[in-house]
C-alpha positions as CSV (number, residue, x, y, z in Angstrom):
1,M,-20.4,17.2,67.5
2,N,-19.1,17.5,71.7
3,A,-15.9,16.4,70.7
4,M,-15.2,19.6,69.1
5,N,-15.9,21.5,72.1
6,D,-13.5,19.8,74.3
7,T,-10.6,21.8,75.7
8,E,-8.2,23.0,73.2
9,P,-5.2,21.0,72.5
10,K,-2.2,22.6,74.2
11,E,-0.4,22.4,70.5
12,A,-1.4,22.1,66.7
13,A,-1.2,18.7,65.3
14,V,1.2,19.2,62.7
15,A,2.5,22.2,61.1
16,G,0.0,24.0,59.2
17,G,-3.1,22.5,60.8
18,D,-5.4,23.7,63.1
19,A,-7.3,22.7,66.6
20,V,-9.3,20.7,64.6
21,D,-6.6,18.4,63.3
22,A,-4.9,18.2,66.8
23,I,-8.5,17.0,67.9
24,R,-8.6,14.6,65.6
25,E,-4.8,13.5,66.0
26,Q,-6.4,12.7,69.8
27,W,-9.1,10.9,69.1
28,A,-6.7,8.5,66.3
29,A,-4.2,8.1,69.8
30,V,-7.0,6.9,71.9
31,R,-9.7,5.7,69.4
32,P,-8.0,4.6,66.3
33,D,-11.4,2.8,64.8
34,L,-13.0,6.1,64.7
35,E,-13.5,8.0,61.4
36,T,-13.5,11.7,61.8
37,L,-13.7,12.9,58.8
38,P,-17.5,14.2,59.7
39,M,-16.1,15.6,63.0
40,E,-13.7,17.8,60.5
41,V,-16.1,19.0,58.4
42,Y,-18.1,19.8,61.3
43,G,-16.2,21.4,63.7
44,R,-14.5,23.7,61.2
45,I,-18.1,24.8,60.4
46,Y,-18.9,25.5,63.4
47,R,-15.5,27.1,64.6
48,L,-15.8,29.4,61.3
49,A,-19.2,30.0,62.2
50,A,-18.6,31.3,65.6
51,V,-14.9,33.4,64.5
52,M,-16.9,35.3,61.4
53,G,-19.9,35.7,64.2
54,D,-17.7,37.6,66.5
55,R,-15.8,39.6,63.0
56,V,-19.5,40.2,61.6
57,G,-20.8,41.3,65.1
58,R,-17.9,43.8,65.7
59,A,-19.1,45.3,62.0
60,Y,-22.5,46.1,63.1
61,A,-21.5,47.4,66.6
62,P,-20.7,51.1,65.0
63,F,-23.9,51.0,64.3
64,G,-25.6,50.3,67.5
65,L,-26.7,46.8,66.4
66,S,-26.3,43.3,67.8
67,R,-26.1,40.2,65.2
68,G,-29.4,39.6,66.0
69,E,-31.0,42.8,65.7
70,F,-29.1,43.4,62.3
71,D,-31.0,40.0,61.3
72,V,-34.3,41.0,62.1
73,L,-33.5,45.1,60.6
74,A,-32.1,42.8,57.1
75,T,-34.9,40.5,57.2
76,L,-37.7,43.4,57.0
77,R,-35.0,45.1,54.4
78,R,-35.3,41.7,52.3
79,S,-38.6,41.6,52.3
80,G,-39.1,44.5,49.7
81,E,-41.2,47.2,50.0
82,P,-43.3,48.2,52.6
83,Y,-41.1,46.3,54.3
84,T,-43.5,45.2,56.0
85,L,-43.8,41.5,57.9
86,S,-45.4,40.1,60.7
87,P,-43.9,39.1,64.2
88,R,-44.8,35.7,63.6
89,E,-43.4,35.8,59.9
90,L,-39.9,37.4,61.4
91,A,-39.8,34.5,64.4
92,A,-40.1,32.0,61.5
93,T,-37.7,33.6,58.9
94,L,-35.1,33.6,62.2
95,M,-35.7,30.5,63.8
96,L,-37.1,32.6,67.1
97,T,-39.4,32.0,69.6
98,T,-42.5,34.4,69.7
99,G,-40.7,36.0,72.9
100,G,-37.3,36.2,71.8
101,M,-38.7,37.9,68.9
102,T,-40.7,40.2,71.1
103,G,-37.4,41.3,72.8
104,R,-35.8,42.2,69.8
105,L,-38.9,44.0,68.1
106,D,-39.2,45.9,71.7
107,K,-35.2,47.4,71.9
108,L,-35.7,48.2,68.1
109,E,-38.8,50.0,68.3
110,R,-37.6,51.5,71.2
111,R,-34.5,53.1,69.3
112,G,-37.2,54.7,66.1
113,L,-35.5,51.6,63.8
114,L,-38.9,49.9,63.4
115,A,-42.9,50.3,64.4
116,R,-45.2,47.9,65.3
117,H,-49.1,48.9,64.1
118,P,-52.4,46.8,63.8
119,D,-52.7,44.4,60.3
120,P,-55.4,46.0,58.8
121,D,-56.7,42.6,57.8
122,D,-56.8,41.2,61.1
123,R,-57.5,43.3,64.5
124,R,-55.6,40.5,66.0
125,A,-52.8,40.8,65.0
126,L,-49.5,43.2,64.3
127,R,-47.3,44.3,61.4
128,V,-43.6,45.4,62.0
129,T,-42.1,47.9,59.6
130,L,-38.7,49.7,59.4
131,T,-38.5,53.3,59.9
132,E,-37.0,55.6,57.6
133,Q,-34.4,55.3,59.9
134,G,-34.1,51.8,60.4
135,L,-33.7,51.3,56.9
136,A,-30.8,53.9,56.4
137,V,-29.2,52.2,59.2
138,V,-29.4,48.7,57.5
139,E,-28.3,50.1,53.8
140,E,-25.1,50.7,55.8
141,S,-24.7,48.0,58.6
142,V,-24.9,45.3,55.3
143,G,-22.3,47.1,53.6
144,A,-20.1,46.4,56.6
145,G,-20.6,43.0,57.6
146,L,-20.1,41.8,53.8
147,A,-16.9,43.7,54.1
148,A,-15.9,41.8,56.8
149,Q,-16.7,38.2,55.1
150,R,-15.4,39.5,52.0
151,A,-12.1,40.1,53.7
152,A,-12.0,36.6,55.1
153,V,-12.9,34.5,52.2
154,D,-10.4,36.8,50.1
155,A,-7.6,36.5,52.4
156,A,-8.0,32.2,52.1
157,L,-9.5,31.6,48.9
158,T,-9.3,32.2,45.3
159,P,-12.6,33.3,43.7
160,E,-12.9,30.0,42.1
161,E,-12.3,28.0,45.5
162,A,-15.1,30.4,46.9
163,A,-17.5,29.3,44.6
164,D,-16.5,26.0,45.2
165,L,-16.8,25.8,48.8
166,A,-20.2,27.9,48.9
167,G,-21.9,25.0,46.2
168,L,-20.4,22.5,48.7
169,L,-21.7,23.8,51.5
170,R,-24.9,24.0,50.1
171,K,-25.2,20.5,49.3
172,L,-24.5,19.5,52.7
173,L,-27.1,21.3,54.1
174,R,-29.6,20.9,51.6
175,A,-28.8,16.7,53.0
176,T,-28.3,17.5,56.5
177,E,-32.1,19.7,56.3
178,G,-33.7,17.5,54.2
């Protein structure tokens, strides 16, 4: 994957191509024996994730949220009423260390968007709950993030193409994770 992070090509490989095409052509010139299709697939996924991550981050900014902070609030919201999980459950869902989770929780708690309280079933444990203010913020911000994603998808794909792509990415993700 490091090949996709090389310095940017100075010009596009072909009319209508993208930076990944230019990288592929550079590799073809110096190593024609390489089959670069996997690099093209994952390079584009990586670049799309970076670009859309930035766009969605900008959509959350008016709500005073980073993407990571939104993820915490959204995970609590998706858990259903009473919008409560343990810090460990949150960390596992978000693939964070407990240390990374603590920093996010501290910041969100200071802003009044969530509260930590003792676990009634385990005196050594805590529970994290969305506050009314946190619920209101996540309800608004989720729409802003989805609008940014919808605009990008609609600009490039038909609904059928988007559904096909979602299915193909699901298949690739399952095989890659599994």
